[in-house]
C-alpha positions in Angstrom: 97.0 -159.7 53.4 93.9 -157.5 52.9 90.3 -158.6 52.9 90.0 -158.3 49.2 93.2 -160.2 48.6 91.9 -163.1 50.7 88.5 -162.9 48.9 90.3 -163.1 45.5 92.4 -166.0 46.8 89.2 -167.8 48.0 87.5 -167.3 44.6 90.5 -168.7 42.8 89.8 -172.1 44.2 87.6 -174.3 42.0 86.0 -176.0 44.9 84.9 -172.6 46.4 83.5 -171.6 43.0 81.4 -174.8 42.9 80.3 -174.4 46.5 79.1 -170.8 45.9 77.3 -171.6 42.7 75.5 -174.7 44.1 75.0 -173.1 47.5 73.3 -170.0 46.2 70.9 -172.2 44.2 70.2 -174.4 47.2 69.6 -171.4 49.4 67.1 -170.0 46.8 65.2 -173.3 46.5 65.1 -173.8 50.3 63.9 -170.3 51.0 61.1 -170.4 48.4 59.8 -173.8 49.6 60.4 -173.0 53.3 57.8 -170.2 53.4 55.0 -172.6 52.4 56.3 -175.4 54.6 56.5 -173.2 57.7 53.1 -171.7 57.1 51.6 -175.2 56.7 53.4 -176.3 59.9 55.3 -178.9 58.0 58.7 -177.3 58.2 60.4 -180.4 59.8 59.8 -182.4 56.6 63.2 -181.2 55.5 64.8 -182.8 58.6 62.9 -186.1 58.0 63.8 -186.3 54.3 67.5 -185.5 54.9 67.7 -188.4 57.3 66.1 -190.6 54.6 68.7 -189.3 52.2 71.5 -190.2 54.6 70.2 -193.7 55.1 70.0 -194.2 51.3 73.5 -192.9 50.8 74.9 -195.0 53.6 73.4 -198.2 52.1 74.6 -197.2 48.6 78.1 -196.6 50.0 78.1 -199.9 51.8 77.1 -201.7 48.6 79.7 -199.7 46.6 77.1 -198.5 44.2 78.0 -195.8 41.7 76.3 -192.4 41.6 74.8 -192.4 45.2 73.2 -189.0 44.8 71.2 -190.1 41.7 70.1 -193.2 43.7 69.0 -191.0 46.6 66.7 -188.8 44.5 63.9 -191.4 43.8 64.1 -192.8 47.3 63.7 -189.4 49.0 60.9 -188.4 46.6 59.1 -191.7 47.5 59.6 -190.9 51.2 58.0 -187.5 50.7 55.0 -189.1 49.1 54.9 -191.6 52.0 55.0 -188.9 54.6 52.1 -187.0 53.1 50.0 -190.1 52.7 50.8 -191.2 56.2 49.9 -187.8 57.6 46.7 -187.5 55.6 45.3 -191.0 55.9 46.2 -192.3 59.4 46.2 -191.4 63.0 49.9 -190.6 62.8 50.0 -186.9 62.0 52.6 -184.4 60.9 55.6 -184.2 63.2 55.0 -187.7 64.5 55.2 -189.2 61.0 58.3 -187.3 60.3 59.9 -188.4 63.6 59.2 -192.1 62.9 60.6 -191.9 59.4 63.6 -189.8 60.1 64.8 -191.8 63.2 64.2 -195.1 61.4 66.1 -194.0 58.3 69.0 -192.6 60.3 69.2 -195.8 62.4 69.3 -198.0 59.3 72.1 -195.8 57.8 74.2 -195.9 60.9 73.8 -199.7 61.4 74.6 -200.5 57.8 77.6 -198.2 58.0 78.9 -199.7 61.3 78.8 -203.3 60.0 80.3 -202.5 56.5 82.6 -199.7 55.7 82.6 -197.8 59.0 82.3 -194.0 59.3 84.5 -193.2 56.2 85.1 -189.8 54.7 82.2 -190.1 52.2 79.7 -190.9 55.0 81.1 -188.0 57.1 80.7 -185.6 54.2 77.0 -186.5 53.9 76.5 -186.3 57.6 78.2 -183.0 58.3 78.6 -181.5 54.8 81.8 -180.6 53.0 82.4 -178.0 50.2 85.4 -180.1 49.1 83.2 -183.1 48.3 81.4 -181.2 45.5 82.6 -182.6 42.1 82.0 -181.2 38.7 79.4 -183.8 38.0 77.6 -183.1 41.3 77.6 -179.4 40.4 76.0 -180.0 37.0 73.4 -182.2 38.5 72.6 -179.8 41.3 72.3 -176.9 38.8 69.8 -178.9 36.7 67.7 -179.9 39.7 67.8 -176.4 41.1 66.5 -174.9 37.8 63.7 -177.5 37.9 62.7 -176.6 41.4 62.8 -172.9 40.9 61.0 -173.2 37.5 58.2 -175.4 38.9 57.8 -173.1 41.9 57.3 -170.1 39.7 55.0 -172.0 37.3 52.7 -173.2 40.1 53.1 -170.1 42.3 49.4 -169.2 42.4 48.3 -172.7 43.3 51.0 -173.1 45.9 49.9 -169.8 47.4 46.3 -171.1 47.5 47.0 -174.4 49.2 49.4 -172.8 51.7 46.9 -170.3 53.1 43.5 -172.0 52.8 43.6 -175.6 51.6 39.9 -176.1 52.2 38.9 -173.1 50.1 41.3 -174.1 47.4 39.7 -177.6 47.2 36.2 -175.9 47.1 37.3 -173.8 44.1 38.4 -176.8 42.2 42.1 -176.8 43.0 43.6 -180.2 43.3 45.2 -179.4 46.6 46.6 -182.9 47.1 48.5 -182.7 43.8 50.1 -179.3 44.7 51.0 -180.6 48.2 52.8 -183.5 46.4 54.5 -181.0 44.2 55.8 -179.1 47.2 56.9 -182.3 48.8 58.8 -183.5 45.7 60.5 -180.1 45.2 61.5 -180.2 48.9 62.9 -183.7 48.4 65.0 -182.5 45.4 66.3 -179.6 47.4 67.3 -181.8 50.3 69.2 -184.2 48.1 71.2 -181.5 46.2 71.9 -179.6 49.5 73.2 -182.5 51.6 76.7 -182.5 50.2 77.4 -178.9 51.3 75.2 -178.6 54.4 75.1 -182.2 55.6 72.2 -184.2 56.8 72.2 -182.6 60.2 72.0 -178.9 59.0 70.2 -178.9 55.6 66.8 -178.4 57.2 68.0 -175.1 58.7 68.1 -173.6 55.2 64.4 -174.3 54.9 63.3 -173.0 58.3 65.5 -170.0 59.1 65.0 -167.7 56.1 61.2 -168.1 56.2 61.0 -167.5 59.9 63.4 -164.5 59.6 61.5 -162.8 56.8 58.1 -163.3 58.7 59.4 -161.1 61.5 59.1 -158.0 59.3 57.1 -158.9 56.2 53.4 -159.8 56.3 52.4 -160.4 52.6 53.2 -163.8 51.0 55.1 -162.4 48.1 57.2 -160.0 50.2 58.0 -162.9 52.6 59.1 -165.0 49.6 61.4 -162.2 48.3 62.8 -161.3 51.7 63.4 -165.0 52.5 65.3 -165.6 49.2 67.5 -162.5 49.9 68.2 -163.5 53.5 69.0 -167.1 52.4 71.4 -166.1 49.6 73.2 -163.4 51.7 73.4 -165.8 54.7 74.9 -168.6 52.6 77.5 -166.4 50.9 78.3 -164.7 54.2 78.7 -168.1 55.9 80.9 -169.5 53.2 83.2 -166.4 53.2 83.3 -166.4 57.0 84.1 -170.1 57.1 87.1 -169.6 54.8 88.5 -166.6 56.7 88.1 -168.2 60.1 88.7 -171.8 59.1 85.3 -173.1 60.5 82.9 -175.7 59.2 81.1 -174.3 56.3 77.6 -175.7 57.0 77.6 -174.7 60.6 78.9 -171.2 59.8 76.1 -170.7 57.3 73.5 -171.7 60.0 75.1 -169.2 62.5 74.8 -166.4 60.0 71.2 -167.3 59.5 70.7 -167.2 63.3 72.3 -163.7 63.4 69.8 -162.5 60.8 66.9 -164.1 62.7 67.9 -162.3 65.9 68.4 -158.9 64.0 65.0 -159.2 62.3 63.3 -160.3 65.6 64.8 -157.1 67.3 63.5 -155.0 64.4 60.0 -156.5 64.8 60.0 -155.8 68.6 61.1 -152.2 67.9 58.3 -151.7 65.3 55.7 -153.2 67.7 56.8 -151.0 70.5 56.5 -147.9 68.3 53.0 -148.9 67.2 51.7 -149.3 70.7 
């Protein structure tokens, strides 16, 4: 069977169609927000919020509650607000606040799971990700949330740019920096929730960090970094999903490996450019 025959066969499956549609949107959302989060040295917020999402979903599963993803959205958003407030108003800063919240949420989720349903298929899907777990309803919800995230990012682009590079100056010019920091956090929370089913709790934060860091190797302007990051994220996701189908590997992990390959290539290009300029 040729490559194109296998590709056609892959695209004939409904679950692969759903995975590609949702995954491309998740990759776009993650890459757009990732640039701001990395530049603000807050990139690990994705990891923290994904652990909160897992804890919420584990509790929802244990209580046999319907629509666990819908339940996770307000909880993860509340956690994003809490993280920012904790980081701004206390002695516990940035990465320490994220570590406390993420480890606590993960521990609660694991304990609740162990004393109730055990590590069932649903919990494993949220932990490690599964393209088979994406239902029609999940896809529709993910598309709606992704459109909201992308739309709000475009709408508030100039303000996000301002608070990303010089928050003090932005405040001095009348920009409500705290409000836009909250908007970034809420959009990140939404992205984490919609991405957990495909990428899993353990890998979803990589979609936020890798494309941004990769594009920063060769691009220096904010807008060019954003565009490059979005392109790298989408190509890496599609390449990862196709590779996982051909080689029968875990989809989320394969996507991360493709992102890693891009990062190494861009880093090599950066070193070559720097060597030529010296």
